[in-house]
C-alpha positions as CSV (number, residue, x, y, z in Angstrom):
1,M,30.4,-17.2,8.8
2,G,27.9,-17.4,6.0
3,M,25.4,-14.8,5.2
4,G,22.0,-15.6,6.6
5,N,18.5,-14.6,5.5
6,N,18.4,-11.9,8.1
7,I,20.8,-9.6,6.3
8,F,19.2,-6.6,4.5
9,I,21.2,-5.4,1.5
10,G,20.3,-2.1,0.0
11,M,17.2,-0.1,0.0
12,K,13.8,-0.9,-1.6
13,T,11.7,1.6,-3.4
14,Y,7.9,1.2,-3.8
15,K,6.0,3.1,-6.5
16,I,2.4,3.8,-5.4
17,K,-0.3,5.9,-7.1
18,L,-0.4,9.5,-5.9
19,E,-4.2,9.2,-5.2
20,D,-3.4,6.5,-2.6
21,K,-0.7,8.5,-0.9
22,A,-2.8,9.7,2.1
23,A,-4.1,6.2,2.7
24,F,-0.6,4.7,2.6
25,L,0.9,7.3,4.8
26,N,-1.9,7.0,7.3
27,R,-1.4,3.2,7.5
28,L,2.3,3.8,8.0
29,E,1.6,6.1,10.9
30,K,-0.8,3.6,12.5
31,A,1.9,1.0,12.2
32,G,4.3,3.2,14.1
33,I,6.4,4.2,11.1
34,P,7.0,7.9,10.9
35,A,6.8,8.6,7.2
36,D,8.7,11.9,7.5
37,S,11.9,10.0,8.5
38,Y,11.9,8.1,5.2
39,N,12.5,9.1,1.6
40,V,9.1,10.0,0.0
41,I,9.3,11.5,-3.5
42,D,6.3,12.7,-5.5
43,N,6.3,12.2,-9.3
44,K,3.3,14.2,-10.2
45,F,4.0,13.9,-13.9
46,D,3.6,10.1,-13.9
47,G,1.0,10.1,-11.1
48,F,3.0,8.1,-8.6
49,F,5.1,8.6,-5.5
50,E,8.0,6.6,-4.3
51,F,8.6,5.4,-0.8
52,T,12.1,4.0,0.0
53,T,12.8,1.7,2.9
54,S,16.2,1.3,4.3
55,D,15.8,-1.6,6.9
56,P,14.2,-5.0,6.8
57,V,11.7,-4.3,9.6
58,T,10.2,-1.3,7.7
59,D,10.3,-3.2,4.4
60,N,8.3,-6.1,5.8
61,M,5.8,-3.7,7.4
62,V,5.4,-1.8,4.1
63,K,4.8,-5.2,2.3
64,D,2.2,-6.1,4.8
65,I,0.4,-2.7,4.5
66,L,0.4,-3.1,0.7
67,R,-0.9,-6.6,0.9
68,Q,-3.7,-5.7,3.3
69,S,-4.8,-2.6,1.4
70,P,-6.3,-3.5,-1.9
71,K,-7.1,0.2,-2.6
72,I,-3.4,1.0,-2.6
73,N,-2.6,0.4,-6.2
74,R,1.0,-0.1,-6.9
75,L,2.7,0.3,-10.3
76,K,3.3,-3.4,-10.5
77,E,-0.5,-4.1,-10.4
78,A,-1.1,-1.4,-13.1
79,L,1.6,-2.9,-15.3
80,R,0.1,-6.4,-14.9
81,Q,-3.3,-5.1,-16.1
82,L,-1.7,-3.5,-19.1
83,V,0.1,-6.6,-20.0
84,R,-3.0,-8.7,-19.6
85,E,-5.0,-6.4,-21.9
86,E,-2.3,-6.3,-24.5
87,F,-2.0,-10.1,-24.4
88,K,-5.7,-10.4,-24.8
89,N,-5.8,-8.0,-27.7
90,K,-2.9,-9.7,-29.6
91,F,-3.7,-13.3,-28.9
92,G,-7.4,-13.3,-28.0
93,F,-7.0,-15.0,-24.6
């Protein structure tokens, strides 16, 4: 009775720019995911909102939506850009 890959442990939270919120929520609705039944928290101070999934099906659908939507800019992408710029400034690469 080992644990398989199909077990979803915990919840996943995605941080997405507030300016992309409408596009993201529209994509969720089109995919059949009612956003109002999930935890959506605005963080206007930082300019992001958080969307928390609680099941593997929704989590995979959210990942697909984010992969297919280049305009939906997640915090991770913004962080990568900052790191690249800092690295370039410090080391000249």
